[in-house]
N, C-alpha and C positions, 0 to 999 in steps of 0.2 A: 831895538834889541831883538825882538821876536823875529823880524825879517832876517837879521844876521844869523840867528840861530838856525832858522829853517834853511837858509842858503848853505850854511856850513854843513848841516846834517845831510842835505840832499846830495852834495858832491862827495861825501865820504862814504865809501862802500861799506866800511866796517860799522857804521852807525845805522841802526834799524828803526829806531823810534825816539821821540822826544815827548816828555811829559812835563807840563808846567804845574808846579805845586804852590801852595801857600797863599799869601795875601793877594797876589795878583789875580787869583781865581775867585776870591771872595767878593761878590757883588754887593754885600751888605755893608761893607766898610768904606770910608772915604779914601780914595786913592790920592797919593801925593808923590812928590819927586824923590822921596827917600825909600820907596818900596823896592825891595830886592826882586830880582828875577831868579826864582828857585826852580832848577831844571834837572830832571833825571834823563840821562842820555844812555839808552840801551845800545850796547855795542858788542861785537864779537872779539874785540881786542882792546881791553882796558890798558894794557901795558903801552900800546902805541901812543896814547894820549898822555899817559903818566910820564913817560920817559922823554918823548920829543914834544916840547911845549911851545913850538913855534906857532901852533894853531891859535894861541891866545891873542897874538898880535892883531888878527883881523877884527877883534871886538873892540879895540881901542888901546890907548896908552895906559899902562898900569900905574896906579898910585902906590898900591900895596897889595900883596897877595899872601894867602895862607893856605897851606895844605895840611889840614888836621890829621889825616891818616899817616902823615910822615912825622908827627910830633909826639915825643914822649911815649907814654904808655898807650896812646891811641895809634901807634905806628901800625899801619896796614890793617885791613879788616879780613882776617883769615876765613871767616864764616861765609862772607858774600863775595869777596874779591873786588869790592867797589873801591873807587878812589874819587875824592872830592877836592875841587878847587874853589876857594872863596876869593873872588876877584873884585877889587875896588878900582874903578877906572878914574882917570884924571878928570873926566867930564862929569863926574858925580854918579854915574850909573854903577850899580852893583849886580854882579852875576855870581850865583852859587850854583855850580854845575857838578853833578855827580855822574861819573861814568860807571855804569852797572853792567856786569857781564851777562850776556844772553843765556849762557848755560846755567845761570842761577836764577833765572826769571821767576821760577816757582817760589823762591824765598822772598821775593820783593813784596813789601807791604805798601799798598796804595794808601796815601793820605786821603782823607775825605774831601780836602780841597785840592782836587787834581783835575787836569784837563789835558787830553792828548792833543798835541799840536802837530805831530807827524807820526805816521805809522806806515812805513813803506810796504810791509808785507802782511798787514792786518793781524799782527801777532797779539795785540792787546785786547782785541774785541771791544765791546762797549763797556766803559767804566760806569759805575753807579753815578747818578746825578751829583754834581758837586754840592757839598754842604760843609758847615763848620762843626759837624757833630764830634769830631775828634778833639775839639778845643773847648767844648762845653763843660763847665764844672759839674761834677756829679755829687750827689749827697754823700756825706761821710758815713762810714760805719761808726758804731759807738766807740770802738777801739781807736779809730783814726781821730775822732773828736777828742777823746781823753788824752791821747798821745800829744796832740797839738797843744792842749791846755797845759799839760805837764811840762812840755818843752819850753813853752813861753815863760812860765813862772820859774822853772829851774834855772834857765840861763839868765833871767833877770838878776839873779843873785850875783852872777859873774860881773855884770855891768856895775853893780854897786861896789863890788870889790875893786874893780879897775878905777872907778871914779874916786874912791877914798884914797887909793894909792897914788893918784895922779898919773895913771898909766893910760894916757889918752888913746893911743893907737889900739890897745887891747880893748878898752871900754867901747870904743866906736866899732870895732870889729864884731864884738858880741851884740851890740845894739843894732847895727845895720845888717848883721848876718842872721844867726838863728832866731833872735827875738822878732825882728821885723818879718822874717820869713813866715813865722807862725801867725803874726798879726795879719799879714796879707792873705794867708790861707783862710783865716777866720772871716775876713772880709769877703773872700770869694764864695764861701759857703753862705754868708749872710745875703749876698746879692743873688746867689743861686736860689735860695729859699724864697726870696721875694718874687722871683720870676719863674717859679716851678722848675728850676734847674734846666732852663732852656737857652741860657745866654752865655756868651764868652766874654768874660771881664778883662781879658787881655793878659799877655805875658807881663809879669811883675806888677800887675794891677794897672796897666797903662790906660784902661778904659774906666777906671773906678769913678772918675768925676761924672761920667755919663749916667751912672746907676745909683750912686750914693745920695742919701738925703743931704741937703746943703750943710746942715749943722754938723753932721758926722764928717763930711768931707773937710770942712774948715778945721775941725779938730785933728783930722788925719794930717793935714798940712803942717800942723804944729809939732808933729813927731819927727820933723827933719831939722834938727838943731845944727848950730855951727860948732866950733871947737871949744866953746866956753863950758867949763864944768857945770856951772849952775844951770845953764840952758839945757844941757844934756839931762841933768836931774829932772828938770821941769818936763822935758819931753818924755822921759821914761814914765813918769806918773800919768801923763796924758795917754801914753800907750796902754798902760794898765787899765785906765778908766775906759778906754775904747774897747779893749779886749773883753772886759767884763760886760760892758753894755751890749755887745754883740753875742757873746757866748751864752749868757744866761737865757735869753729868750729863744735862741736857736736850739739849745738843749731841750727846753720845754716843748718846742714845736716838733722836734724829732723824737721825743720820748726818751731822752737821755737824762742823766743827772750831771749837773755842773758841780765840780768840787770846790765849793765856796770856802771850805776850811783851808785848803791849800792856798787859795787866793788871799784870804785874810792874813794867814801867817806870813806869807812872803811879803805882802804889802807892808805889814807892820815892821818886818825886818828891814826893808828898803828905807822906810822912814827913819828907823833907828840909825842905820849906817850913815844916812845923810847928815844927821845931827852929831855923829860920833866925832870927837876931837881928833885932829890929825896926829896927835902924839899919844893916842890911847894905847894902853898896854893890855887891856881886856876888852873884848867886844861887848860882853854883858857882865860888868863888874858885880852886879847883885845876884848873879846866877853861879 
């Protein structure tokens, strides 16, 4: 793929440079057959490649393509004038190529995982040594920590409501959306703290198993239930237990305060809703 990219760029007068970004540049991770080729293509004529797409054929047979700058509210990037093609080929290779206008090169932000693979006119100079610093989890501020905790417990109430009503899609959307997002964020901070905030635990926690204590990882696995309501209830309480287990000591280590009262009140409410009869007319009859 890199040879094809270099050949393509060399013969195109409008293309001045190619930059390879992302995991293909990261020497610290295990490379495999599913890794994308993420490329920035600096050009004097973005429209040429956006409008006449015959150039794609030289890279292989397309399985499916997406052009995010053409889609919905993302339609075109007026600030930079860039245009991106996400290309999945029939042979399994994936190429994400962004055509970036030369006249806006001053606005281009280089990712820390970047390597110049072609620079016809020496326009880019020498980039900083490649590193994963853009992907490393940073310690939270006290507000970020408190907001994460509040969101986790607040939206947990929505899950309980959806489970009691037997609204499976809604309950699962809240479970695997906002609540899981906050749990994953807390996990990232937990791992970061253990490693002095020097590691990348991966998008959506994909490297968690490499960093978490085995007991905690095994509990985390239990937060992925099927569509059975009781199993979702069980997983929700596992989520709460894990969140609490990580958040309390992290707060102590960072000099923050964990809102235990909020945790206790919401957990008691979840337990109450789980026991609440399906034909209940009052949530708390005695109140």
